[in-house]
C-alpha positions in Angstrom: 188.1 113.7 58.4 191.5 114.8 57.3 192.1 117.6 54.9 195.0 117.4 52.3 197.2 120.2 51.2 195.0 120.6 48.0 191.8 120.9 50.1 190.5 117.4 49.6 188.7 115.6 52.5 189.9 112.1 53.3 188.7 109.6 56.0 191.1 108.1 58.5 191.1 104.8 56.5 192.4 106.4 53.4 195.0 108.5 55.3 196.4 105.4 57.0 195.9 102.9 54.2 193.4 100.8 56.2 191.1 98.4 54.4 188.2 96.3 55.6 186.5 93.5 53.8 183.0 92.1 54.0 183.0 88.9 56.1 180.1 87.5 54.0 181.0 88.2 50.3 184.7 89.5 50.6 184.0 92.8 48.9 185.8 95.9 50.3 183.6 97.9 52.7 183.4 101.7 52.8 182.5 104.5 55.2 181.9 103.2 58.7 181.2 99.6 57.6 183.8 97.2 58.8 182.2 93.8 58.9 179.5 93.8 56.2 179.3 95.7 52.9 176.2 97.8 52.2 174.7 95.1 50.0 175.1 92.3 52.5 173.6 94.6 55.2 170.6 95.1 53.0 170.4 91.4 52.3 170.4 90.7 56.1 167.7 93.4 56.7 165.6 92.0 53.8 165.9 88.4 55.1 164.9 89.3 58.6 161.9 91.3 57.5 160.8 88.4 55.2 161.0 85.9 58.1 159.1 88.3 60.4 156.4 89.0 57.9 156.0 85.4 56.7 155.5 84.2 60.3 152.5 86.5 60.6 150.8 84.6 57.7 148.9 81.5 59.0 148.2 80.0 55.6 151.2 78.0 54.6 150.5 78.4 50.8 150.2 82.1 51.1 153.3 82.2 53.3 155.3 80.4 50.6 153.8 82.8 48.0 154.9 85.8 50.0 158.5 84.4 50.4 158.6 83.7 46.7 157.4 87.3 46.0 160.2 88.8 48.1 162.7 86.6 46.3 161.3 87.8 43.0 161.4 91.4 44.3 165.0 91.1 45.4 166.1 89.9 42.0 164.3 92.7 40.2 165.0 95.7 42.4 167.8 94.6 44.7 167.8 93.8 48.4 167.8 97.4 49.7 164.6 98.4 47.9 163.0 94.9 48.5 163.6 95.5 52.3 162.1 98.9 52.2 159.0 98.1 50.1 158.0 94.6 51.0 155.9 95.7 54.1 153.7 97.8 51.8 152.5 94.7 50.0 152.0 92.6 53.1 148.3 93.5 53.4 147.6 91.9 50.0 149.0 88.5 51.0 147.2 88.8 54.4 143.9 89.4 52.6 144.6 86.4 50.2 144.3 84.1 53.3 140.6 84.5 53.3 140.1 85.2 49.6 137.6 83.3 47.4 139.0 80.9 44.9 138.2 83.2 42.0 139.5 86.3 43.8 141.0 87.9 40.7 137.4 88.0 39.2 135.6 89.0 42.5 134.7 92.7 42.5 133.7 92.8 46.2 137.0 91.2 47.3 139.2 93.4 45.0 137.3 96.5 46.4 138.8 95.8 49.8 142.4 95.9 48.5 144.6 98.9 47.7 143.9 99.8 44.1 147.6 100.8 43.7 148.6 97.1 43.8 147.1 96.6 40.3 148.5 99.5 38.4 150.6 98.5 35.4 153.7 99.8 37.0 153.1 98.0 40.3 155.8 95.5 41.3 153.1 93.3 42.7 151.1 93.3 39.4 154.3 92.4 37.5 154.8 89.5 39.9 151.2 88.3 39.5 151.6 88.5 35.7 154.7 86.3 35.9 152.5 83.7 37.6 149.8 84.0 35.0 147.4 85.6 37.5 145.7 88.4 35.6 142.8 90.6 36.7 140.4 91.7 33.9 140.6 95.5 33.4 136.8 95.8 33.6 136.8 93.9 36.9 139.5 96.3 38.3 137.5 99.3 37.0 134.4 98.0 38.8 136.4 97.5 42.0 137.8 101.0 41.7 134.2 102.4 41.3 132.9 100.4 44.3 135.9 101.5 46.4 135.1 105.2 45.6 131.4 104.6 46.3 132.2 103.3 49.8 134.6 106.2 50.5 131.9 108.7 49.4 129.2 107.1 51.5 131.5 107.1 54.5 132.1 110.9 54.0 128.4 111.6 53.4 127.4 109.8 56.6 130.0 111.8 58.5 128.8 115.1 57.1 125.0 114.7 57.0 122.5 115.3 59.8 121.6 112.2 61.9 118.1 112.2 60.5 119.5 111.7 57.0 121.8 108.7 57.7 119.1 106.1 57.4 117.8 107.6 54.1 121.3 107.7 52.6 122.0 104.1 53.7 118.8 102.8 52.3 119.3 104.7 49.0 122.7 103.2 48.4 121.6 99.7 49.5 118.9 99.9 46.8 121.3 101.2 44.2 124.0 98.6 44.9 121.3 95.9 44.9 120.3 97.1 41.4 123.9 96.8 40.3 124.1 93.2 41.6 121.0 92.5 39.5 122.7 94.1 36.5 120.2 96.9 36.3 122.6 99.8 37.1 126.2 100.3 36.3 128.6 101.0 39.1 129.9 104.0 37.3 126.4 105.5 37.6 126.3 104.9 41.3 129.8 106.3 41.7 128.8 109.6 40.0 125.7 109.8 42.2 127.7 109.2 45.3 130.1 112.0 44.3 127.2 114.4 43.7 125.6 113.5 47.0 128.9 114.1 48.8 129.1 117.5 47.2 125.6 118.3 48.3 126.4 117.5 51.9 129.7 119.3 51.8 127.7 122.4 50.9 125.3 121.6 53.7 128.1 121.4 56.2 129.0 125.0 55.2 125.5 126.5 55.2 123.7 124.2 57.6 120.7 124.4 55.4 119.9 121.8 52.7 118.0 124.1 50.4 120.8 126.7 50.5 123.2 123.9 49.7 121.2 122.7 46.7 121.0 126.3 45.4 124.7 126.6 45.6 125.1 123.4 43.7 122.7 124.6 41.0 124.8 127.7 40.7 128.3 126.1 40.7 127.6 122.8 38.9 124.2 122.8 37.2 125.0 119.4 35.6 124.9 117.8 39.1 121.1 117.9 38.8 121.1 114.8 36.6 123.1 112.7 39.0 121.1 113.9 42.0 117.6 113.2 40.6 117.3 109.7 41.9 118.4 110.7 45.4 116.1 113.8 45.4 113.1 111.6 44.4 114.0 109.0 47.0 114.6 111.4 49.9 111.9 114.0 49.2 109.0 112.3 51.0 111.1 112.5 54.2 113.2 115.6 53.9 111.4 117.8 51.3 114.4 118.2 49.0 113.8 120.1 45.7 116.1 121.1 42.9 115.5 124.7 41.8 113.4 125.4 38.7 115.2 126.0 35.4 114.6 129.8 35.8 115.9 129.9 39.3 118.9 127.7 38.4 119.8 130.1 35.6 119.5 133.1 37.9 121.7 131.4 40.5 124.2 130.5 37.8 124.4 134.0 36.5 125.0 135.4 40.0 127.7 132.8 40.7 129.5 133.5 37.4 129.2 137.3 37.8 130.8 137.0 41.3 133.5 134.7 40.1 134.4 137.0 37.2 134.8 140.0 39.6 137.1 138.0 41.9 139.1 135.9 39.6 137.8 135.9 36.0 136.1 133.2 33.9 137.5 130.5 31.7 136.4 130.5 28.1 133.9 127.7 28.8 132.4 129.6 31.8 132.1 132.8 29.6 130.2 130.7 27.1 128.0 129.5 29.9 127.4 133.0 31.2 126.2 134.1 27.7 123.9 131.1 27.5 122.4 131.9 30.9 122.1 135.6 30.1 120.3 134.9 26.8 117.8 132.6 28.5 117.2 134.8 31.5 116.9 138.1 29.8 115.8 137.2 26.2 114.1 133.9 26.7 116.4 132.4 24.1 117.6 128.8 24.8 120.8 128.0 22.9 123.5 125.4 22.9 127.2 126.1 23.0 128.4 126.6 19.5 125.2 128.0 18.3 126.4 131.6 18.9 129.7 133.5 18.8 130.9 136.2 21.1 132.3 139.7 20.4 133.7 141.5 23.4 134.6 145.1 24.1 135.7 147.0 27.2 132.2 147.8 28.2 130.0 144.9 27.0 129.6 141.7 25.1 127.7 141.0 21.9 126.3 137.6 21.1 125.8 136.7 17.4 122.9 134.3 17.1 120.7 133.5 14.1 122.1 136.6 12.2 121.1 138.8 15.2 123.3 140.8 17.5 122.2 140.5 21.1 123.7 142.8 23.8 125.1 141.0 26.9 126.1 142.8 30.0 129.7 142.3 31.0 129.8 140.5 34.3 
């Protein structure tokens, strides 16, 4: 680099009036490029990667489709980006070689693919749309649910004791068989799998399943609904029981009290704390919205059915 009298930096080419031109397109080259301009270099790189990737595809129709996709990609995003991203879509074309004829409507096949390929902003989806290949949104949603289920099952089998693996496998085999017979929605199984994963995540921390389920009852009482099927299925073998309503309320109160002291409660959690307090100490069962809260420095007052009920501040 050369520095001019006014402090500007110039390269040796500018100082000496030297110019180089691309041997392929004739455009002037810059920086250290002497033979090819940046665009032609990107084109070369893109072409070499396309040839290399295409040769890995044994199916001639899929190979031609991949080459056509890269050509479409190059027109839409330029050779530099096409060269950098084409590898990330190769797995899709590789999978198409063994795809069923109706792959765009096949939930099981789509489950094995990267869900990001089918986002609205995805380059691959835009290409498929240009060919008239459209996946129904409900099919993509089902594939996403099934993909999440498989990931959750894999996590649970890694976390759980060896004696539970057979039970978990059998439970999900039955649930997915129910889905295939149109008796259960995949979304239901997905929620169940997420709740079971949370249960065994707690088990991994406490090494005791009953402690884990008490922690769940305290932190996320709503999990009970999505765990009921699994608890009923597993209980004959592992004696798993969700705490009673009274015990769950007590665990929830203790959890929220502790959370308040170490970080505070959100408005929704404060409402839940008051509901639990009313049930545990007054035997009053209420829904959110059926009471209002008045708070002071020392305590809380719940206004319910024209009554003022004292609530201890957590």
